Every structure is written in C-alpha cells, then in structure tokens.
C-alpha positions as protocol buffer text, in pm:
chain_id: "A"
residue {
  index: 1
  type: UNK
  ca { x: 0 y: 0 z: 0 }
}
residue {
  index: 2
  type: UNK
  ca { x: 129 y: 344 z: -93 }
}
residue {
  index: 3
  type: UNK
  ca { x: -14 y: 640 z: 91 }
}
residue {
  index: 4
  type: UNK
  ca { x: 71 y: 1007 z: 57 }
}
residue {
  index: 5
  type: UNK
  ca { x: 50 y: 1230 z: 362 }
}
residue {
  index: 6
  type: UNK
  ca { x: 112 y: 1600 z: 307 }
}
residue {
  index: 7
  type: UNK
  ca { x: 231 y: 1798 z: 606 }
}
residue {
  index: 8
  type: UNK
  ca { x: 325 y: 2164 z: 583 }
}
residue {
  index: 9
  type: UNK
  ca { x: 575 y: 2312 z: 825 }
}
residue {
  index: 10
  type: UNK
  ca { x: 836 y: 2582 z: 876 }
}
residue {
  index: 11
  type: UNK
  ca { x: 1188 y: 2450 z: 901 }
}
residue {
  index: 12
  type: UNK
  ca { x: 1352 y: 2596 z: 1213 }
}
residue {
  index: 13
  type: UNK
  ca { x: 1708 y: 2729 z: 1223 }
}
residue {
  index: 14
  type: UNK
  ca { x: 1835 y: 2406 z: 1382 }
}
residue {
  index: 15
  type: UNK
  ca { x: 1683 y: 2208 z: 1091 }
}
residue {
  index: 16
  type: UNK
  ca { x: 1520 y: 1957 z: 1326 }
}
residue {
  index: 17
  type: UNK
  ca { x: 1168 y: 1837 z: 1258 }
}
residue {
  index: 18
  type: UNK
  ca { x: 951 y: 1625 z: 1487 }
}
residue {
  index: 19
  type: UNK
  ca { x: 676 y: 1458 z: 1287 }
}
residue {
  index: 20
  type: UNK
  ca { x: 352 y: 1326 z: 1426 }
}
residue {
  index: 21
  type: UNK
  ca { x: 167 y: 1126 z: 1164 }
}
residue {
  index: 22
  type: UNK
  ca { x: -210 y: 1086 z: 1153 }
}
residue {
  index: 23
  type: UNK
  ca { x: -350 y: 796 z: 1356 }
}
residue {
  index: 24
  type: UNK
  ca { x: -458 y: 603 z: 1046 }
}
residue {
  index: 25
  type: UNK
  ca { x: -99 y: 569 z: 920 }
}
residue {
  index: 26
  type: UNK
  ca { x: 1 y: 208 z: 997 }
}
residue {
  index: 27
  type: UNK
  ca { x: 299 y: 138 z: 1223 }
}
residue {
  index: 28
  type: UNK
  ca { x: 593 y: -49 z: 1072 }
}
residue {
  index: 29
  type: UNK
  ca { x: 860 y: 1 z: 811 }
}
residue {
  index: 30
  type: UNK
  ca { x: 812 y: 299 z: 580 }
}
residue {
  index: 31
  type: UNK
  ca { x: 1003 y: 511 z: 332 }
}
residue {
  index: 32
  type: UNK
  ca { x: 974 y: 885 z: 391 }
}
residue {
  index: 33
  type: UNK
  ca { x: 1037 y: 1141 z: 119 }
}
residue {
  index: 34
  type: UNK
  ca { x: 1080 y: 1504 z: 218 }
}
residue {
  index: 35
  type: UNK
  ca { x: 1033 y: 1765 z: -53 }
}
residue {
  index: 36
  type: UNK
  ca { x: 1168 y: 2108 z: 32 }
}
residue {
  index: 37
  type: UNK
  ca { x: 1032 y: 2385 z: -185 }
}
residue {
  index: 38
  type: UNK
  ca { x: 1040 y: 2756 z: -130 }
}
residue {
  index: 39
  type: UNK
  ca { x: 693 y: 2894 z: -87 }
}
residue {
  index: 40
  type: UNK
  ca { x: 679 y: 3223 z: -274 }
}
residue {
  index: 41
  type: UNK
  ca { x: 427 y: 3459 z: -125 }
}
residue {
  index: 42
  type: UNK
  ca { x: 323 y: 3703 z: -394 }
}
residue {
  index: 43
  type: UNK
  ca { x: 347 y: 4066 z: -299 }
}
residue {
  index: 44
  type: UNK
  ca { x: 28 y: 4272 z: -325 }
}
residue {
  index: 45
  type: UNK
  ca { x: 13 y: 4479 z: -641 }
}
residue {
  index: 46
  type: UNK
  ca { x: 5 y: 4855 z: -603 }
}
residue {
  index: 47
  type: UNK
  ca { x: -120 y: 5135 z: -825 }
}
residue {
  index: 48
  type: UNK
  ca { x: 244 y: 5214 z: -899 }
}
residue {
  index: 49
  type: UNK
  ca { x: 289 y: 4857 z: -1028 }
}
residue {
  index: 50
  type: UNK
  ca { x: -5 y: 4913 z: -1260 }
}
residue {
  index: 51
  type: UNK
  ca { x: 140 y: 5243 z: -1385 }
}
residue {
  index: 52
  type: UNK
  ca { x: 468 y: 5064 z: -1459 }
}
residue {
  index: 53
  type: UNK
  ca { x: 293 y: 4781 z: -1645 }
}
residue {
  index: 54
  type: UNK
  ca { x: 264 y: 4735 z: -2018 }
}
residue {
  index: 55
  type: UNK
  ca { x: -106 y: 4829 z: -2003 }
}
residue {
  index: 56
  type: UNK
  ca { x: -56 y: 5199 z: -1935 }
}
residue {
  index: 57
  type: UNK
  ca { x: 13 y: 5375 z: -2262 }
}
residue {
  index: 58
  type: UNK
  ca { x: -24 y: 5067 z: -2480 }
}
residue {
  index: 59
  type: UNK
  ca { x: -246 y: 5257 z: -2724 }
}
residue {
  index: 60
  type: UNK
  ca { x: -64 y: 5591 z: -2708 }
}
residue {
  index: 61
  type: UNK
  ca { x: 70 y: 5567 z: -3064 }
}
residue {
  index: 62
  type: UNK
  ca { x: -260 y: 5470 z: -3225 }
}
residue {
  index: 63
  type: UNK
  ca { x: -382 y: 5738 z: -3463 }
}
residue {
  index: 64
  type: UNK
  ca { x: -725 y: 5582 z: -3514 }
}
residue {
  index: 65
  type: UNK
  ca { x: -835 y: 5654 z: -3155 }
}
residue {
  index: 66
  type: UNK
  ca { x: -923 y: 6020 z: -3114 }
}
residue {
  index: 67
  type: UNK
  ca { x: -1136 y: 5991 z: -2798 }
}
residue {
  index: 68
  type: UNK
  ca { x: -997 y: 5721 z: -2568 }
}
residue {
  index: 69
  type: UNK
  ca { x: -1291 y: 5734 z: -2324 }
}
residue {
  index: 70
  type: UNK
  ca { x: -1543 y: 5685 z: -2607 }
}
residue {
  index: 71
  type: UNK
  ca { x: -1332 y: 5407 z: -2755 }
}
residue {
  index: 72
  type: UNK
  ca { x: -1316 y: 5224 z: -2420 }
}
residue {
  index: 73
  type: UNK
  ca { x: -1692 y: 5268 z: -2368 }
}
residue {
  index: 74
  type: UNK
  ca { x: -1753 y: 5120 z: -2715 }
}
residue {
  index: 75
  type: UNK
  ca { x: -1533 y: 4817 z: -2633 }
}
residue {
  index: 76
  type: UNK
  ca { x: -1720 y: 4759 z: -2306 }
}
residue {
  index: 77
  type: UNK
  ca { x: -2057 y: 4786 z: -2480 }
}
residue {
  index: 78
  type: UNK
  ca { x: -1950 y: 4528 z: -2740 }
}
residue {
  index: 79
  type: UNK
  ca { x: -1822 y: 4293 z: -2470 }
}
residue {
  index: 80
  type: UNK
  ca { x: -2151 y: 4315 z: -2278 }
}
residue {
  index: 81
  type: UNK
  ca { x: -2348 y: 4239 z: -2594 }
}
residue {
  index: 82
  type: UNK
  ca { x: -2135 y: 3932 z: -2671 }
}
residue {
  index: 83
  type: UNK
  ca { x: -2178 y: 3791 z: -2321 }
}
residue {
  index: 84
  type: UNK
  ca { x: -2556 y: 3837 z: -2316 }
}
C-alpha cells in the first residue's frame, strides 16, 4: 500500500523536525520522502505597479483613436453584448 501524507511546516534554524503522523498511518517500516520547496508569497500589487505595467500607454501611438474614453466605452458595450 502506498499512501501520501502532506504535512506543511516551517523549518527551524536548527533544521530539526519532529513529525507526528495521523493515527490512520500504519505502524511499521516505511520510506519517507521530504520535498523542500520555497513557498513564494506574492506581494500585493500597487497602483504604482499598474502604472509601470505594459497596459498603461499601450495605445498611445494609435492614430485611429481620437477619444480614448469613447473608444473604451464602445469596447465595453460590445463585450456586454457578446456575453448576453
């Protein structure tokens, strides 16, 4: 029988772990595999991040858009019609 038990922990500075397995894990010989992966916690995006993104100014060189607010409103109206 192969059983996978996932336990999440923080590794302390002394690198010692004490593991208590669930009660339904049978006693006896077993092979343990420890996978160490860095958990990347994404940083919250800010308005500054948005201003630095590729989205701001992506249409600045378009000569066919004379009124950007009207153009955006038209795109939203079309999107609403397609989803209805």
